[in-house]
Each structure stands twice: as structure tokens, then as C-alpha cells.
N, C-alpha and C positions, 0 to 999 in steps of 0.2 A: 536632214529634213527641215522644211521651212514651216513658219507659222502661217496658217491659212485664215483669211477673213472672208466670211460668207455674208452677202447682203442682197436683199431683194425687197422692193417696196410693195405695199398692198395694191391690189388691182384698182381700188377706188382712188388711189393717188395718181394713177396713170403713168407718171414719169418719176424717175429715180431721184430727181432733185427735190422732190417733196417728202422723201423718207425722213422720219423723225427719230430713228435710231442713230446714235453717234458713238464712235469708238476712238481710242487713242492708245498708242503703243510707244514705249521707250525701250528700244532694244539694248541700250547700254546698261540701264539699271534693271532690265527684265521686269518692267512694270506695265500692267495692262489695265484698261478701264473701258467699261461699256455702259451706256446709258440709253434709256428708252423714254423719249419725250411723249407725254400723254396727248391724245388726240384733242381732248376738250379744252386744253389750256392754251395760253397765248404764246406764240413763237417758241414752242417747246423744243423744236429741233436745235435752235440756236443755244438755248439754255443747256441742253444735253451736251452740245459740243464744248461749251465753256468749261463745264465741270470735269469732263473727261480729260481735256488738255491740261487743265490746272493740276489734276491729280498726278499724272505721269511726270510732270515737271517737279512737283513737290509732294511726293507720296508721304502719307502719314496714316497710321492706323489708330491714332488717338482720336476718339470720337469728337471730343470738344474742340480739338485743334482743327479737325476737318470741317466742323460746322462753322468755325470762325473763318476758315479759308473760303468756303462757299459763300458765306455772307458777304465777304469782301468782293466777290465776283458779281454780286447783284448790281453793283454800280455799272459795270461794263454791260450787263444785260439791258439795263434801263436806258443807257445812253445810246444804244444802237438804234439806227433808223429802221423803220419797218414800213413796207409798202402795203397798204390795205388793198383788198381785192376791188376790182372794178365792178364786181357784181354787188349792188346795194345790199342785198340780203346777207351775203357773206361778210361784207364790210361791217354791217351792223353787229353781227355775231362776234367778229374779231375785236371790235371796239369794246363790246361788253366783256369779253374775256381778258382784255388788257388790264383791267383793274384787278383781276384775280391772279395775274402773274403767270410765269412759266413754271411748269411742273415736269419732273422726270424721276425715273427710278435710277439706281446706280449700283455698280459693283466694281470694286478695285482689287487688284491682285499684284503681289510682288514676290518674286523668288528670293529667298534669303539663304544664308549659309546653313549647312547641316541638313541638306535635303528637306527643307521646310519652305512653305509659302504662307504669307500673311494675307488674310482676306478681310474685307469690310464691305458691307452691303446695306442698302436701303431700298426696299421695294421688292418686286417679283422677278427681277433679273436673277438668273440662277447659274450655279457652277456645277459641273459634273466631272468627276475624276474617274477614269476607266483604267483599272490596273491590269496587270499581266494575266490575272485570273478571270478577266471580263466581269469583275464586280464593280458596281457603280457606287461612288460616294457623292451625295448631293449636298449642296449648301446654297442658301440657308434653308431651302424647303426640300423635303424628301418625299412629299406626296402632293397630289393635286389640290386636295381640300385645304391644306395649310397655305399653299401658294395663292389660292383664290381668296382666302380670308385676309390677305394682306391689305392694310389700309394706310401704309406709310409711304409717303412720297417726299421728294425734296422740292418745295415750292418757294419761289423767290419772296413772295409777300410774307409767308410764315417765317422765313429766315430773318428778315429785317424786323419782324415783330417779336422775335425770340420765342416763337412757338414750336420750334424744332429742338429737341433735346436728344440725349444719348439713347433714349428708349426707341427712337426711330431706326437705330442701326443695330446690325449684328456683326460681330467680329469672331474670327477663328484662325488658328494656326493648324495647318494640315501637313503631315509628312508625305513624301512621295518617293517613288522608286524610279530608276532611270528609264524603264520601259513603259511608264504610265503616260496617259494622254489626258489632256484637260480640254473641256469644252465650256466656254462661257456663252450663254444664250439669253435672248430677251424672252418675255413671258410666253408668247405664242408657241415658240419652238420648245421652250422649257416644259410647257404643259403637255406637248406631244410626247416628249422624251419620258416624262413621269408616267404617262398613260401606257406608252409602248417603248420600254427601254431598248427593244431590238432595233428601233430606228437609228440608234447611235451608229451602228455599223453602216447604215445607208448614208448617214451624214459624213462619215469619215471617207467614204468612197467618192464623194463629189469632187470632180477634178476641174470642171469648167462651168460657165454660166448656164449652158444648156442643161447640164445635169441638175443644177440648182433649180432652174425654172421648172423642169419636169417634176422634180421632187415636190416643190411647193404646190404646183397645179394639181398633182395627184392627190395630195392630202387636203387641199382646199376643196376640191370637188367631192371628196368622200366625207367632208365635214369633220374630219379628225383634227385638222389644223385650223386654228382660228384665222379668219381673214384679217391679217394685220401685217405690219412690217416684220420682216424676218432678218435677224442678225445673229451671227455666231462667230466666235474666235476659237479656232482649234490650235492648241499649243502642245506639240509633242515635247516631252521633257528633254529628249536629245534633239535639239534643233540648232541650226546654224545661224540663227538671228535674222534670216531673210524673211520677208513678208510677201505672201502670195494673195492678191486681191481677186476675189471672184464676185464681180458686180455686173449689173446690166451695162451693155455698151451704150455709148452716147445716143445712138439713134433708136434705142429700144424704148417702147412704151406699150402699155396695155391698150386695147381698143378703147377709144374715148367716145362717149356719147356726146351728141351735139348739145352744147350749153345754151339754153334758151335765155333770152333777155328777161329780166325781172320786170313784169308789168302787173301792177295791182289790179285785181279783178273783183267782181262782186262775190259774195259768199256763196251764191248759188251757181254751180257749174253746170253747163249744159252737157258736157261730156266728161266722164271720169277718166283721168289719165292713168295709163298702166306704167308702173315704175319698173326699171330694170333691176337686176340683182345687185348691181354695184350701187345704184341709188338707194335701194332698200337697205343695203349694208351700211351706207353712210348715215341714213336716217336712224338705223338701229344704234349706231355708235353715239349719235347725238342724244338719242332717247336714253341710252344707258348712262350717259353723263348727267342728264337731268334727273334720272332715277337715283343716282348716287347722291346728288345734292339734296334731293328730297328726303332721302334716308338719313342724311346727316341732320337736316332740320328736324325730322321726327325725333331723333335721339336727343337733340337739345331741348325740344319741347317736353319730352318725357322727364328729362332731368329737372327742368323748371317746375313741372307739375309735382314731382316728388319733393322738391325743396319747399314749395308752397304748402303741401300737405303737412310736412314736418313743422313749418312755422305755425300753421293753424293749430296743430296738436299741442305744441308747446304753449301757445296762448291759452288754450282751453285748460291745460294742466295748471298753468299759473293762476287762472281765475278760480279753479276748484280749490287750490291750496290756500288762496287768500280767503275764500269763503269758510273753509273748515278751521283755519287758524285765526279767525277774526276775534277781537276782544269780546268776552261774554258779559262783562259788567255794564249795566246801564248807568246813565248819569245820576239817577236817583239813588241807586245802590252805592255809587261812588261817594256821593255827598253824605249819605247816612254813615258809611264806614268812616269817612273823614271826621264827622261830628262825634262818633263814638270814640275815635282815637283821641281827639282833643279833650273830651271829658275825662278819659282815663288819665291823660297826662296832667290835667289840672288837679284831679283828685290826688295823684301821687305827689305833686308839689305841695298841696295843702297838708297832707299827712307829714311830709318831710319838715315843713315849717313848724307844725305843732310839736313834733318831736324835738326840734331844735329849741323851741321856746321852753319846753319842760327841762331840757338839759341845762339851758342857761340859768333858769330859776334855781335848779339844784346846786349849780356851781356858785351862785350868789349866796345861797344859804351856807354853804360850806365855807366860803370866804368870810362871811360874817362871824361864824362860829370861831374860825381861826384867829380873827382880829380881836376877839375879846381878851382882856387881861386875865392872867391866871390868878385865881384866888387861893389863899392859903386854906388848907383843909381845916374845916370846922368840926367841932364836935357834933357828932350825930345826935340829932334830936328825934325823939320819937314823936312822929306826927300822928295826930289823932285823925283817923279817916273820917271825913265828914260825909254824910250822906249826900248823894247827888240831888241838888235842888230841883224842885218841880217847877217847870216853866210851861207856859202855854205854848201851843203849837206854833202860833205866829211869832212869839218871842224867840222860840228855839230856831225856827227857820231863818229869822233875821240874823241871829248870831252865826248860824252856819254859813250864810252867804257872806258875812263879814270875814269869817275865817277863810273861806275859799279865796276871797280877794286878797287876803294876806298870804296866800300860798299854801295853806294847810289842805291836806287831802281829806276832806270830809264830804258827806252827802247832805245836801240841803233838802231833807225829806220831812223836817219838823219833829223828828224824834230825837230827844236829848238824852243821850246815854253816857256811859263812862268815857268812851272815846271822845265824844264831843266836849265833855267837861274837861278832860285832860288837855285837849287842844286849846280850849278857851282859856284855861289857867296859864298855859304856856304863852298864849298870845297876850294876856294881860300883863304877865311878867315882863315880856319883851317890850311892851308898850310903856310900862313904868320905868324900865331901865333906860329906854330911849329918852324919856323926859328928863331923867337925871343927867344924862350925858349932855343934853342941850343946855341945861342950867350951868 
């Protein structure tokens, strides 16, 4: 059994040379690749051809290595010459898309030892494994909703800007049996298979281009198959390595509407033009591309709006925190507290100095007592206690002040009692003794 490749361009493209699906096969290494260039991007069919050919020459299932490989191929894509359309309107669109780069989906497959195959995929190109029990295993998408939700593509500009990472890709290793069959299909055909798995048997029965054309027209007319390029690679596990191509013959083309010359006219049309189905389909594709771009812009605007709201919230929280945790003391209260503190410190120092003066005076008295010569004991004489002399209050107060200056602890209150008399005698005695020592 041989490997079969099915390809048919969409009716809006008219000729097969405008198909944007590209494939590559390396029979020696049993490596296969299929890519679908997107309609809205620039020269996407050439970009799809570059990445499929490079993969089958140097297959890798390491995501980062594959990204590096595709990034290196962007140079070849950008250096290629491109002929813009002679239609001014189309040429204007092509030049606008040139800055956005080429875009394509991709799936790569290689059969390895041990009845296993390695898969790597980016985008909505899908694989279907039909086993001997007619059960279908799909990769990377097993239902239409998940396939339609795909937003990952390989874009040349994103590659050189390092905006494509391993999250864009899905990888898997699948075991197979000798009687299994594998179908790799682009998104339109994959969507039909996921909706109606029974169509797999119809696809496997296609033997020539007429059968393929009838199959596509049938499902295009019933609106079950999206009006898009159709590509599939059918790989029987037991194959002889030969490749059977089922493609339109060179002289085949879909009916082509007359292309009118672009002539700018006024905004007010005298007659409303009726568009054909193919033209409406082309307009619909363009509109879908604009809608996708607008959707991406809306997502970015929502993100910016959220970030601005978060920034404003943080600013308000910061202001509130500064208000609640501001210092409560005013300048007047601060100066009063400072004055009170200084007064307390001065008072403490004055008390300490007074205590030190008292201790110094006591030490002086002790030193004086110790420095006196010891006298031999004398016979005790009975002293006659003399009555305390009576002094006037002024005289008594004067003596008490003199005693205080001499260091005696008395009160200058003008009352002369026994304590004051005793201190006075002691003072007179010391005074007399001092005079003797001076002589």
C-alpha cells in the first residue's frame, strides 16, 4: 500500500497554484509534515512550504529546538522576492500584511522503533488514527470546540521577536498496530471528521481527483465542509514508501468571475452590485481576519484597563495608610514635651551635684578628725552642766547661720536650744584650736 496525498484548493482561489496548504515527506526517515498557511497573512503558502521541508530534513520533537530551527528559516522567508498583485486594492492589502509576516499551522510526525510515532503540533491541523476496531484517536484536538478555540500559530514576526514559546506546541507519543491507518488533515477537513467520523471511510475510498472533487463539492454545497483549502496525508502503517498524489490536473480551475479593474468612485452608488458566492466568501474571510484582530485588541485593552484599576486602587490604599498612620503630636506639644524633659534632666543634675557636695563635706570632716594628734587620756573631770544661755532671737539666728556656713547641721530658726548650744561649743573649740595651730 502506498501513502496518499489529497489536495484541492478552495473555489475562491480558482487555480491550484494559489493553494496555501503545504506538505513534505521523507520516506527514508518516515517523517511527515503538513502546514496550513493562513489566508490573512503575507505569503503564507511560502512560509508553510519552508517549515515543512525543514522539518522532514531535520526532524526534532524538542519544542525549543524546533522554535530555534523555524526562527532561522525566517531569514529565507524575508529574503524571497514577492510579486505584488497588479490590482491596486489587493496590492495595498498585501503590502499592509507584509509587516505582519507569514503565518501557518503545523503538525509533524515521525515513526520510531517499538511501534511508536512521535508527534508535535501547533495550530488546528489534526491527526486521526483509525485502528482495526474502527476506533478513532485524535491529536491534538478530539472535538470541534477545542479545535475552534485554538489561537496558536507560527508567525515569522513573532518568532524573531521571541514571542513564541513551548506553550504554543503540543507533543505526544502514540503506539500503533500494523493494521492501523493515519490521516493528517488541515483544519477544514479535520472539523468535518470531528463532526462526522463516518466521513473517514469516504476519505479512504478516494482513488482519484474526480472522487476528491466530488467529495469536496458535496460537502461544500451542504455547508458541512468549510470553504477552504483541503489537504490530507493518508498513511497506512503497512506501506511500501511510495507516494500517490491526488491533486487537480494542470488545466483544472474553478469557474472564475471576471475581475474588474479597480476604479475609485464616489461614495454614492447608482446601482447596487450583486456579489457572487465566491466573492462573498472571500469578503467573509477578510472580515473574519479583521474580527480576530479586533478581538485581540479588545483583550489587550481589557488587560490595560485592569492594570490601571489595580494601580489606582494601590494608590488610594497608600494614601489612606499615610493618613491613618500620620504623626499625631503637633509642634506645640512636641516643644512642651521637650521643655519638660530638659527641666527634669536639669533638676536631676542639681540634685546629684548637691548630694556630691554633702558627701565631699562629710569626707573633709572625717579627714580633719583623722589628722588630729592623739592625746593622752586625761583624768575625767566632772563638768558642771551650765544652763543654756538665753539669747535673743536675732543673736541666735545669727549664730545658727554661722554654724551652717561652718558645715554644722542646724536650723536657722532663731530658737537656741541644747543642740544649737552643743554645736556652738564644738565650733568655738575648733576655732580656738585652729588659732593655736596657726601660732
